[in-house]
N, C-alpha and C positions, 0 to 999 in steps of 0.2 A: 233871943239870947239876953240873959240878965246883964245889967250894966256892970255888976261886980264879978261876973264869971270869968274864969281864965280863958284867954284867947288860945285856941289850939294852934300849935305850930305844925307845919308840914315838915316831914323829915326827908331830906335828900340823901339817898344812898348813892355812893360812888363806889362801884364795883371795879376793882383793878385786877386784871389777869397779868401776873408778873413772873418772869423767870429771873434768875440771878444775873441780871445784865446791867451794865452801867447806865443805860438810858432809863431804865425803871427807877434806879436809885436817884438819878439826877432830877426826877420830877418830885421827889419827896419835899423839897422846900416849897414848891408850888402848892402841894396838897396841904402843907402846914399853914400856908397863907390862907387857903380856902377855909380851913378849920378855924383859924383865928378870926377871920372875918364873919363867919356864920355860926360859930360856936356849936351848940348842941343841935342845931338844925341840920347839921351835916354828919353823916356817918361814913367813914372810909372802911370798906371791906376788901381785904386782900385775899386773892385766890391764887394758888400755885398754878403755874402753867409751864410745863417742861418744854422748852423750845426745841431741844434736840434730844428726844428720848432714844434709847437704844433701839434699833441698831443704826440710827442716823449717825454718820461720822461727825466727830467734833471738828471745829475749825482749828486750823493751825494758828496759834496766837502770834506767830512771827510772820504770817503771810502779809503780803503787801496790802491786801484788802483790809485786814484788821488794823495794821499799823496806820494806814491812811484814815480809817474810821476814827481811831483814837486821836490822831493829830488834828483832823479837820472837823470833828464833830464832838467827841466826848470831852476832850480837854477844853475847848472853847466854851462849851455849855457849863462845865464844872467851874471854870473861872468866872463866868457870868453869874453863877449862883453862890460864889464865895466858897467853893469846895475844892479840895485837893484830891485828885485821883491819880493813881498809878496804874499803868497797864499791867495786868496780871501775867505772870510767866507761863501759866497753863490755862487751858480751857476745860474746866471740870464739868462733870455731869451734875445736875442740880437735884436729882431725885432724893438723895440721902439728906440734903439740907431741908428739903420740903417735908420729908417724913419726920425729921427731928422737930421742925417748927410745929407740925400738926400734933405731935406727941406733947410738946410743951403746952400748946393751946388747950388740948383736951385735959391736961393735968392741972390746968388753972394757972399756969405761969404766964 
């Protein structure tokens, strides 16, 4: 290798399979830190993953399990990361949001 040739960098791909859930969103600051630390040597690639596709029933957002999850996991993690999150009143399907995001990506947005 010549002394003045550019050093080739290895690119680290981080592939994330994500539904529209609070836990996925809460890791965004951690991914931002990774990108800040390693710059162009890291590429984050998001992939849609529908956690509860039809006909899987949606969870009741008022169930004890969901409320406990928000109180004991989501909100403490959000506070730790300096984020404010509110428990949503509904549990929506994510397919239309994913289709919209894919359309925007393919359209260059």
